[in-house]
N, C-alpha and C positions, 0 to 999 in steps of 0.2 A: 672481680669487682676489686679495684683501690681503695681501701678508705682510709681515710686519715683521724686518729684519735686525738682531741687535742684537750692534755691535762696544767690543768693553770691555777695558781690563787684567784682568788677574785677578791677587786676592789669592794667593800663592803658598800650596797644600794648606792653605787653609780653607775649608772647606764653606761654612760659616756668612756667611762673610763676603762670599763670593761670592752667595754668597739674599739677603744685602740689599741691595748693591748689585742685584741683577737685579730686587728685589722693589720699591729705588728710583724706579728706571727705566720701570718696569710703572706703577706708582700715578699717575708723572709728566705720565706719556705720554696723551692724552685724545679722539687717533682709534680707532675701530676698524677692524679685521684680525680674518683671521682664523687666523694660522697667526706664531706668534713662533720663528724659527732664533735657538740660541742656539751660540757656539763647542764646540770640541772642548775636552772634561776642561772645563768650562766651573764649575765646584766647585773646581779645584783646580790650571789649568795641566800644561803638558803633563808628571807628573809620570812618575819611572822608583821611585817606591816605591810602589805600591799600596796597603800595609799600612799608611802614614797616611791615606788618605783613602777606602776602599773599604766603601760601603753597598752595601746587600741592594736587591732590590725592593719590598720593602717600608720601607726606610730613610725618615728624614726629609727628604732630598731628594725623592724619588718621590710624598714625601705630601703634599710641601710644590708638587711641581709639577701634582699632580690636584686641588689646590687652587684654584690659579691658574685652572688650563685649567677648571673647572667655574665660577668666579667670574666669570671677562672674559671664559668664552664663548667661546671661542680654544682652537685645540693648539698643543702645545709640541712641541719636537726640540731636539733637542743631545745631545752625550755625554759619558757622566761613567763611576769606574772602579766596575764591579759585582762583587763577591766572590760566589760560587755553584759550590758542590758542593767548595770549596778551590784554586776558581782562581779567577783575575783577570780580567774584560774591561772593554777598551776600547770602552764598549758605548752604540751611538745610542739614545736610543730617542722614543714617539713617543706624546704623550700628547695623548689625544682631551678635545674636553669634557665628555664624560661619564665622564670618567675611565680609558677605556679603554687598553691603554696599549696597541702591538709595539714589535720592536726589531730591530737591526741590530749583530752584532759586526763589530766592523771584519776585514777579512781582511785586509789585510796589514800587516804590523804592521812598522815603522820599526826597518830593523837596525841601522840607522847609529848609533842613539842606542839598542840594544840590545832596543825594545820586547819584540822576539820572546822574549828570555828572563823577561819577566816576567808575559806577558801571554797569554791566550790565545787562537787563532787563531781568527777568526771562517768559518765555513763554506759558509753560503748566504745569494746575492744576494736583496733586499726591497725586495719594491715596496708601498706605504704607498697605501692606497686613502682620500681625505678630499675629501670637496666638490664628486663628480663629475673628482676627479683624481690619474692614477696618480701615485706622487710614489717616485722611486729612492733608497733612502739609502746615503748613503756619505761615507766618513772620510780625508780629509788624504791621508794617500800611497796611498790607492786611486788620485785623482787622475792617478797615473803607469801606471796601467794601462787603458789603452784597453776590452777587450777582456771584462773583467769589466764595466765599463757601460755595452756594447754593448747600443742600444734593438731587442733582440731581444722585450723585452716590450707594445711602443707603449705606454711610458710618456709622461706627457704632461712632468711637471720631473722633472730630476735635482739630487740636491740635497748637496752638501756640507760638514761642516762644517770648522775646521779651527785646528791651531796650528801657520801656514806663517811661519817668520822669514824676515825680508829680506834675505838674502845670497840667494838663493833666490828671490823675490819675480816674478822674469821668467818663469822656472817657472811660476808659479801661474797669473797674467795670461793667459800663450799655453795654456798645458793649458787654461783651466776655458773659453775660447772655443772649442780646438779638439774636446771634449767636445759641447758645443753644437749646434757644425755638425754632426760627423760622428753627432748621433743626432739633429737636427732636433729641437729640444726646449726647453722653458726650463731655462737651467744658471744657480744660484745657489752661489755658496762665501760662509762664512761666518769670518770668519781672525778672531783677537785684532790687540792693540794693545799697546804698551809694556815690558818687559823680562823676562823670571821669573827664577829661582834660581843657574839655570845663565849669567845674563849672554847668553842669547839675546835678541835686538831683535828685534820683530816689527810691520811696517809694516801692516797693517791689511789695504788693498782687499780687501773683501769689497766682493764684485758679485754684479749679475744682468746677462744675457746673453741676449739671445734665440735663433730656433731656428736663426737665420743668424749667428748672433756678433756680431750687433750690443748691445754694451752700454748699457744701459737706466739704469743707476744704477754708479759709484763711490762707496765712502763715504769712499777716500785714507785716511786717518791718522785719522780724528776717529772722537768715542768717544761712542753714544746709541743712539738705536733709528732707525731710515731704512725708511720706508715703499715701499714699490710695485707697484702692479698689475699682473697680469697674464693674457693675455687667449686663452683657450682655442679658442675658436671661428674667430678668425686664425690662430694657429698650424694647425692640424688643417685650415684651408683651405690653408696653403704647404703642406704637407705632400701632400696634393691634388694639387696645381699642378705640386708640379715633382720627386713620384714617386720621390724619393733613396733612401729607403728602403727601397722594394721590391728594389730590385738589391744589399741588402748581404748578407754571406755567410752559411749556415748553418755554427756548430762548436758545439762543449758544451767547457766546463772544469769539470775534475777536480780 
């Protein structure tokens, strides 16, 4: 499967401006791919003012994503602020080429920034099936909680979208590799770059690690679309050969 990672600066609390920026890069990139991965809160940056940017599942951004997915014949994923039944969610959406949508609400809300005070916590782990790949959807702070990501479902790809700041980037780099190794799956993290209105700096380091923790791609601090092709059969052969997942502990999360 060919995956495009979009690492970018984000325009603070400006959904239209961010949509226009993303559209520009999509239109100028000529190579074909199967899945486009956008950062966390790609329409706004990591804002604690959801009332300024919140949309519905029938709003402008969702309709725009569905249109692009159909026109370009690829899937798109990333998170944005969604309002539903009087609650705000940091929601990771997955739009299929046919316009169908699945989504995951971020479970681990970032208490250091007060995210838990303004957003509703997600409850369910979500595995999306696409192009014969099982994809586990996770958002930013989820990366620090390995039990929730533990590969009990035999998924193939663990996907994180984030606004992970530069002062803690060593944790980002280390934990992405750890999640790949312990779950014996490809692990992709897509972060942003630039500075937000809270004067937080983001250094990117969007990356792809294979099922043994080997780094296949690192975008460093560059802006743009970065393409990677991953091979499921080689991963499955390695799992079968090493057999590590068969020895995992069985547990439940409430």
